[in-house]
C-alpha positions as CSV (number, residue, x, y, z in Angstrom):
1,X,-0.1,0.1,0.0
2,X,1.3,3.6,-1.0
3,X,2.5,5.1,2.2
4,X,0.5,8.3,1.6
5,X,-2.8,6.2,1.8
6,X,-3.3,4.6,5.2
7,X,-5.0,1.5,6.4
8,X,-8.2,4.0,7.8
9,X,-9.3,4.8,4.3
10,X,-10.9,1.1,4.8
11,X,-12.6,-0.3,7.8
12,X,-10.9,-4.0,6.6
13,X,-7.2,-2.9,6.6
14,X,-7.6,-3.2,2.9
15,X,-7.6,-0.5,0.1
16,X,-9.8,-1.0,-2.9
17,X,-8.8,-0.1,-6.6
18,X,-10.0,3.4,-7.5
19,X,-13.4,3.5,-9.4
20,X,-11.9,3.3,-13.4
21,X,-9.7,0.5,-12.4
22,X,-12.4,-1.4,-10.7
23,X,-14.7,-0.4,-13.7
24,X,-11.9,-1.7,-16.3
25,X,-10.6,-5.0,-14.2
26,X,-7.3,-3.4,-14.1
27,X,-4.6,-3.4,-11.4
28,X,-4.5,-0.4,-9.4
29,X,-1.6,1.0,-8.2
30,X,-3.1,2.5,-5.3
31,X,-1.6,5.9,-5.9
32,X,-2.3,9.2,-4.3
33,X,-3.8,11.5,-5.8
34,X,-4.0,9.7,-8.7
35,X,-3.0,6.1,-9.5
36,X,-0.8,6.0,-12.7
37,X,-3.1,4.3,-14.9
38,X,-5.5,7.3,-14.8
39,X,-3.0,9.8,-14.9
40,X,-2.0,8.2,-18.1
41,X,-5.4,7.6,-19.6
42,X,-6.6,11.1,-18.0
43,X,-9.3,9.3,-16.3
44,X,-10.7,11.1,-12.7
45,X,-9.3,8.7,-10.1
46,X,-11.6,8.1,-7.3
47,X,-11.7,5.7,-4.5
48,X,-14.5,4.1,-2.5
49,X,-15.7,6.5,0.2
50,X,-15.3,4.7,3.9
51,X,-18.0,5.5,6.1
52,X,-17.7,8.8,7.6
53,X,-15.4,10.3,5.4
54,X,-14.9,12.1,2.5
55,X,-12.4,10.8,-0.3
56,X,-11.3,13.5,-2.3
57,X,-11.1,12.5,-6.7
58,X,-8.9,14.3,-8.9
59,X,-8.9,15.4,-12.1
60,X,-5.6,15.2,-13.6
61,X,-4.5,18.5,-16.4
62,X,-4.4,18.0,-20.2
63,X,-0.8,19.0,-19.9
64,X,0.3,16.2,-17.5
65,X,-1.7,13.7,-19.3
66,X,0.1,14.2,-22.9
67,X,2.6,12.3,-24.2
68,X,3.6,10.1,-27.2
69,X,2.6,6.6,-28.0
70,X,5.3,4.2,-30.2
71,X,3.9,6.1,-33.1
72,X,4.6,9.1,-32.2
73,X,1.2,10.7,-31.8
74,X,0.5,12.9,-29.5
75,X,-1.6,11.2,-26.8
76,X,-4.8,13.7,-26.6
77,X,-8.0,13.3,-28.2
78,X,-8.0,14.3,-32.1
79,X,-11.1,16.5,-31.5
80,X,-9.3,18.8,-29.0
81,X,-9.3,22.6,-29.8
82,X,-5.8,23.2,-29.1
83,X,-6.1,27.3,-30.5
84,X,-9.1,27.5,-28.1
85,X,-8.3,25.5,-25.5
86,X,-11.3,24.0,-25.0
87,X,-11.9,21.1,-23.4
88,X,-12.6,17.8,-25.7
89,X,-16.2,16.9,-26.5
90,X,-17.6,13.5,-26.3
91,X,-17.8,13.0,-30.0
92,X,-21.4,12.1,-29.7
93,X,-21.2,9.2,-26.9
94,X,-23.1,8.3,-23.9
95,X,-21.9,10.5,-21.2
96,X,-20.7,7.8,-19.0
97,X,-18.2,6.2,-21.5
98,X,-14.6,8.1,-21.3
99,X,-13.0,8.7,-24.4
100,X,-9.7,8.8,-23.1
101,X,-9.6,5.2,-22.9
102,X,-9.6,5.1,-26.6
103,X,-9.4,8.8,-28.5
104,X,-7.3,9.4,-31.8
105,X,-4.3,10.4,-29.7
106,X,-3.8,7.2,-28.1
107,X,-5.4,5.1,-30.6
108,X,-2.6,3.9,-32.2
109,X,-0.7,2.8,-29.3
110,X,-4.3,1.7,-27.9
111,X,-5.5,-1.1,-30.5
112,X,-5.7,-3.3,-27.8
113,X,-9.1,-1.9,-27.1
114,X,-10.4,-3.4,-30.4
115,X,-10.8,-6.7,-29.2
116,X,-14.3,-6.3,-28.9
117,X,-15.3,-5.0,-32.5
118,X,-13.9,-8.1,-34.4
119,X,-16.5,-11.0,-32.6
120,X,-14.6,-13.4,-34.1
121,X,-12.1,-15.6,-32.5
122,X,-8.5,-17.4,-34.4
123,X,-10.8,-20.6,-34.7
124,X,-13.3,-18.5,-36.8
125,X,-12.7,-20.1,-40.4
126,X,-15.3,-18.1,-41.7
127,X,-14.3,-15.2,-43.9
128,X,-16.8,-13.9,-46.2
129,X,-18.8,-9.8,-44.6
130,X,-22.2,-11.4,-45.7
131,X,-22.6,-13.7,-42.6
132,X,-22.1,-10.5,-40.7
133,X,-24.3,-10.0,-37.3
134,X,-25.8,-6.4,-36.8
135,X,-25.1,-4.7,-33.4
136,X,-25.9,-1.4,-32.3
137,X,-22.8,0.6,-31.8
138,X,-21.2,0.7,-28.2
139,X,-18.1,1.8,-26.7
140,X,-15.4,-0.2,-25.8
141,X,-12.4,0.2,-22.9
142,X,-8.9,-1.3,-23.3
143,X,-10.3,-3.8,-20.2
144,X,-11.6,-5.6,-23.5
145,X,-7.6,-6.4,-24.3
146,X,-7.3,-8.9,-27.0
147,X,-4.1,-10.1,-29.0
148,X,-5.9,-11.5,-31.6
149,X,-8.0,-9.0,-32.4
150,X,-4.2,-6.4,-32.3
151,X,-2.7,-8.5,-34.7
152,X,-5.8,-7.7,-37.1
153,X,-5.7,-3.9,-37.5
154,X,-1.9,-2.3,-36.6
155,X,-0.8,-3.6,-40.1
156,X,-3.0,-2.8,-41.9
157,X,-3.7,0.5,-40.1
158,X,0.7,1.4,-40.4
159,X,-0.4,1.0,-44.3
160,X,-2.9,4.1,-43.9
161,X,-0.5,6.0,-42.2
162,X,2.1,5.8,-45.1
163,X,-0.6,7.0,-47.4
164,X,1.0,10.4,-48.2
165,X,4.7,9.3,-48.6
166,X,3.2,6.2,-51.1
167,X,1.5,9.1,-53.2
168,X,4.1,11.7,-53.4
169,X,6.9,8.5,-54.0
170,X,4.7,6.2,-56.4
171,X,2.5,8.2,-57.6
172,X,-0.6,6.2,-56.1
173,X,-1.9,4.1,-52.9
174,X,-2.7,0.6,-52.4
175,X,-6.1,1.4,-53.6
176,X,-5.1,4.2,-56.4
177,X,-3.4,2.9,-59.0
178,X,-0.5,4.6,-60.0
179,X,-1.5,5.5,-63.7
180,X,-5.0,6.5,-63.0
181,X,-4.5,10.3,-63.5
182,X,-2.0,10.1,-65.6
183,X,-3.4,12.8,-67.9
184,X,-5.7,14.8,-66.0
185,X,-5.8,15.2,-62.1
186,X,-8.5,17.0,-61.0
187,X,-7.7,19.8,-58.8
188,X,-8.8,18.9,-55.3
189,X,-5.8,16.1,-55.6
190,X,-3.4,18.2,-56.8
191,X,-3.9,20.0,-53.4
192,X,-3.8,17.0,-51.4
193,X,-0.5,16.1,-53.5
194,X,1.0,19.4,-52.9
195,X,-0.1,18.9,-48.8
196,X,1.6,15.3,-48.9
197,X,4.7,16.6,-50.3
198,X,5.0,19.4,-47.5
199,X,4.2,16.7,-45.2
200,X,7.0,14.4,-45.5
201,X,8.7,17.3,-45.6
202,X,8.3,18.5,-42.1
203,X,10.1,19.5,-39.9
204,X,10.4,21.9,-36.5
205,X,11.1,25.4,-39.0
206,X,8.2,24.9,-41.1
207,X,5.7,22.8,-39.1
208,X,3.5,25.6,-38.6
209,X,3.3,26.5,-42.1
210,X,2.6,23.3,-43.4
211,X,-0.2,22.9,-40.6
212,X,-2.1,25.8,-41.8
213,X,-1.4,24.5,-45.7
214,X,-3.1,21.2,-44.8
215,X,-6.0,23.4,-42.6
216,X,-6.8,25.7,-45.1
217,X,-7.4,23.1,-48.0
218,X,-9.2,20.4,-45.7
219,X,-11.8,23.7,-44.6
220,X,-11.9,24.0,-49.0
221,X,-12.7,20.2,-49.5
222,X,-15.0,19.6,-46.8
223,X,-17.0,23.4,-47.9
224,X,-17.3,22.2,-51.6
225,X,-20.3,19.8,-52.4
226,X,-19.8,16.6,-53.9
227,X,-18.9,16.1,-57.8
228,X,-21.0,14.7,-60.3
229,X,-18.5,13.1,-62.4
230,X,-17.4,9.5,-61.3
231,X,-13.3,10.8,-61.9
232,X,-13.7,13.8,-59.4
233,X,-15.9,11.9,-57.3
234,X,-13.2,9.3,-57.2
235,X,-10.4,12.1,-57.1
236,X,-12.0,13.3,-53.4
237,X,-12.2,10.4,-52.3
238,X,-8.4,10.0,-52.5
239,X,-8.0,13.2,-51.9
240,X,-10.0,13.3,-48.0
241,X,-8.5,10.1,-47.2
242,X,-4.4,11.5,-47.7
243,X,-5.8,14.5,-45.7
244,X,-7.1,11.9,-43.0
245,X,-4.0,10.2,-42.6
246,X,-2.3,13.8,-42.0
247,X,-4.5,14.5,-39.9
248,X,-4.8,11.5,-37.5
249,X,-1.1,10.2,-38.1
250,X,0.6,13.7,-38.3
251,X,1.2,14.5,-34.5
252,X,-0.1,18.1,-34.8
253,X,-2.7,18.3,-32.0
254,X,-3.4,21.7,-33.6
255,X,-4.7,19.7,-36.8
256,X,-7.0,16.8,-35.0
257,X,-10.3,19.1,-34.7
258,X,-10.7,18.5,-38.5
259,X,-10.4,14.8,-38.3
260,X,-13.9,14.5,-37.2
261,X,-15.9,17.0,-39.8
262,X,-13.7,14.8,-42.9
263,X,-15.2,11.4,-41.2
264,X,-18.6,12.2,-42.5
265,X,-17.5,13.3,-46.0
266,X,-15.7,10.3,-46.4
267,X,-18.7,8.0,-45.2
268,X,-21.0,10.6,-47.5
269,X,-18.1,10.0,-50.9
270,X,-17.8,6.2,-50.0
271,X,-21.8,5.4,-50.7
272,X,-21.7,7.6,-53.6
273,X,-18.6,5.5,-55.3
274,X,-20.5,2.0,-54.2
275,X,-23.0,3.0,-56.4
276,X,-20.9,3.4,-59.2
277,X,-19.4,-0.3,-58.7
278,X,-22.5,-2.1,-60.0
279,X,-21.8,-0.7,-63.0
280,X,-18.2,-2.1,-63.5
281,X,-17.4,-5.4,-65.2
282,X,-14.7,-7.6,-65.6
283,X,-13.6,-8.7,-68.8
284,X,-14.1,-12.2,-69.9
285,X,-12.0,-14.4,-71.9
286,X,-8.0,-13.3,-73.1
287,X,-7.3,-9.3,-74.2
288,X,-5.9,-8.8,-77.9
289,X,-2.3,-7.4,-77.7
290,X,-2.7,-6.5,-81.6
291,X,-4.1,-4.2,-82.6
292,X,-2.7,-2.5,-79.1
293,X,-5.7,-0.3,-78.8
294,X,-7.5,-3.1,-77.8
295,X,-5.5,-3.7,-74.5
296,X,-4.9,0.3,-74.2
297,X,-8.7,0.2,-74.0
298,X,-8.9,-2.6,-71.4
299,X,-6.1,-1.8,-69.2
300,X,-7.6,1.8,-68.9
301,X,-10.8,0.2,-67.8
302,X,-8.7,-1.9,-65.1
303,X,-7.0,0.8,-64.0
304,X,-10.5,2.6,-63.3
305,X,-12.3,0.0,-62.2
306,X,-10.1,-1.5,-59.8
307,X,-9.0,2.2,-58.5
308,X,-13.1,2.4,-57.7
309,X,-13.3,-0.8,-55.9
310,X,-10.4,-0.6,-53.7
311,X,-11.1,3.4,-53.0
312,X,-14.6,2.1,-51.7
313,X,-13.3,-0.7,-49.4
314,X,-10.6,1.7,-48.5
315,X,-12.7,4.0,-47.1
316,X,-15.0,1.9,-45.3
317,X,-11.6,0.7,-43.5
318,X,-10.5,3.7,-42.5
319,X,-13.8,5.2,-41.4
320,X,-14.5,2.1,-39.4
321,X,-11.0,2.2,-38.0
322,X,-11.3,6.1,-37.2
323,X,-14.8,5.2,-35.6
324,X,-12.8,2.6,-33.4
325,X,-10.1,5.0,-32.7
326,X,-12.7,7.7,-31.3
327,X,-14.0,4.8,-29.0
328,X,-17.0,3.7,-30.9
329,X,-17.6,0.4,-31.8
330,X,-19.9,-0.2,-34.8
331,X,-20.3,-3.7,-36.7
332,X,-19.4,-3.8,-40.8
333,X,-22.7,-3.3,-42.7
334,X,-23.4,-6.3,-45.0
335,X,-24.7,-4.0,-47.8
336,X,-21.2,-2.5,-48.3
337,X,-19.7,-5.6,-48.9
338,X,-22.7,-7.5,-51.3
339,X,-22.1,-8.0,-54.5
340,X,-19.0,-6.3,-53.6
341,X,-15.7,-7.6,-56.4
342,X,-11.7,-6.7,-56.6
343,X,-9.3,-7.8,-58.0
344,X,-6.1,-10.0,-56.5
345,X,-3.7,-10.0,-58.5
346,X,0.0,-7.7,-57.8
347,X,1.2,-8.7,-61.5
348,X,-2.4,-6.5,-62.4
349,X,-1.9,-3.7,-59.9
350,X,2.0,-3.4,-60.9
351,X,1.4,-3.5,-64.9
352,X,3.6,-0.5,-66.5
353,X,2.2,-0.6,-69.8
354,X,-0.9,-2.0,-71.8
355,X,1.1,-4.3,-73.2
356,X,2.2,-5.8,-69.8
357,X,-1.3,-5.5,-68.7
358,X,-2.5,-7.9,-71.5
359,X,0.3,-10.5,-71.4
360,X,-0.2,-10.8,-67.7
361,X,-4.1,-11.2,-67.6
362,X,-4.1,-13.8,-70.3
363,X,-0.9,-16.3,-69.2
364,X,-1.0,-15.7,-65.3
365,X,-3.7,-16.3,-62.6
366,X,-6.0,-14.0,-61.0
367,X,-8.3,-14.0,-58.4
368,X,-11.9,-12.4,-58.2
369,X,-12.5,-12.0,-54.6
370,X,-16.5,-11.4,-53.9
371,X,-18.1,-9.9,-50.6
372,X,-14.5,-10.2,-49.0
373,X,-14.3,-13.9,-49.2
374,X,-10.3,-14.6,-49.6
375,X,-10.9,-18.7,-48.9
376,X,-10.0,-19.0,-53.0
377,X,-6.9,-16.9,-52.8
378,X,-5.7,-18.7,-49.1
379,X,-6.6,-21.8,-51.3
380,X,-4.3,-21.0,-54.3
381,X,-2.6,-17.9,-54.4
382,X,0.9,-17.7,-54.0
383,X,3.0,-14.5,-52.1
384,X,4.0,-13.1,-54.8
385,X,0.1,-12.8,-56.1
386,X,-1.2,-10.6,-53.5
387,X,-0.5,-7.1,-53.0
388,X,-0.7,-4.3,-50.2
389,X,-4.2,-4.2,-50.2
390,X,-4.9,-7.4,-50.3
391,X,-2.5,-8.1,-47.5
392,X,-4.1,-5.6,-45.2
393,X,-7.5,-7.4,-45.8
394,X,-6.4,-10.6,-45.2
395,X,-4.6,-9.5,-42.2
396,X,-7.9,-7.9,-41.0
397,X,-9.7,-11.4,-41.4
398,X,-7.0,-13.7,-40.4
399,X,-4.8,-11.9,-38.1
400,X,-1.3,-11.3,-38.7
401,X,0.3,-14.2,-37.1
402,X,-2.0,-16.3,-39.7
403,X,-1.4,-14.3,-42.4
404,X,2.7,-14.1,-41.6
405,X,2.4,-18.2,-41.7
406,X,0.5,-18.4,-44.7
407,X,3.5,-16.5,-46.6
408,X,6.2,-18.5,-45.0
409,X,4.6,-21.8,-46.0
410,X,4.6,-20.9,-49.6
411,X,8.3,-19.7,-49.4
412,X,7.2,-15.8,-49.4
413,X,7.9,-12.9,-46.5
414,X,4.7,-10.5,-45.3
């Protein structure tokens, strides 16, 4: 028992845990005035009141609670308005929910809280999302720790974090083909591209300038209407995801207040794009190599089709991760998965020309994944067939250890 707390605090000679540790079923170090767990997570630490005695509860200050997690993200709620020094809101959660247990700032290092959202165990062999059961949104805390749950989201979140750098260095992301905007890049994505270039070059000298640049362009995209043309709509989606990655993982607390606003925009554009996927058809049979116009047309259609499908999937995935990181638990909507398709083939996705694409389509295997059922991929594919987005989805469904094992047994490395 800490020397600052005596046995008089409990009539039975034994000090009980504070209310937050008791609620979370976690060990309490009985620190005074606040235990270590409450200090770390910015919880209100209060001990049971003995008869005839009032026990003070203490709220820790924001400044003492701020820290950085293993990813370098400041441990403050993402919606905190730093400029106006206002207390963070509750993200629309019930008033008895302590959002500090899983806010945007601490979330990437607190992925142990995600176990309850996954609903499945390592023994669950079901992969198709059309069997998901709907649940009402609810909150969760770090007491739901599950290493298996953590293994299903850490690697995919790291890829979301790397999106701005990938955009600048590779002209694309795991969901946006590098050749998609070769002929024309809409202005909204040009602005996001510039923001990414500044973002990866930021330092202590230029940090404020870059933060203001990102904030201005985020405000502009939030206030602009959704475009009607598919290419412009797709570009808006790609820009939103890049901005959200910078806001959530950039480590600048002055940007966190905008991340919540982007969520509704991302969800809105995801549903708009989802309606377009119904009109996308995969080619049947071989693709003619001569005349080359046939291969060029097929490749252009593939680039748009796969970017569209992958972007819809990545958007819903990112939105779900953000909802989890703000402490809100929602199950997947099966309507999003029903009828959904994507092509798994790293060779097709990385083809550098229409000729390479056509030869790969004609001579190498590719897998059409429907409704996120990867059972055929796990049965018949090889490690070299799986691109980054395929790895992200497989890990989300099966866990990183299983997928590492799958790669290893087939002579590959994740």
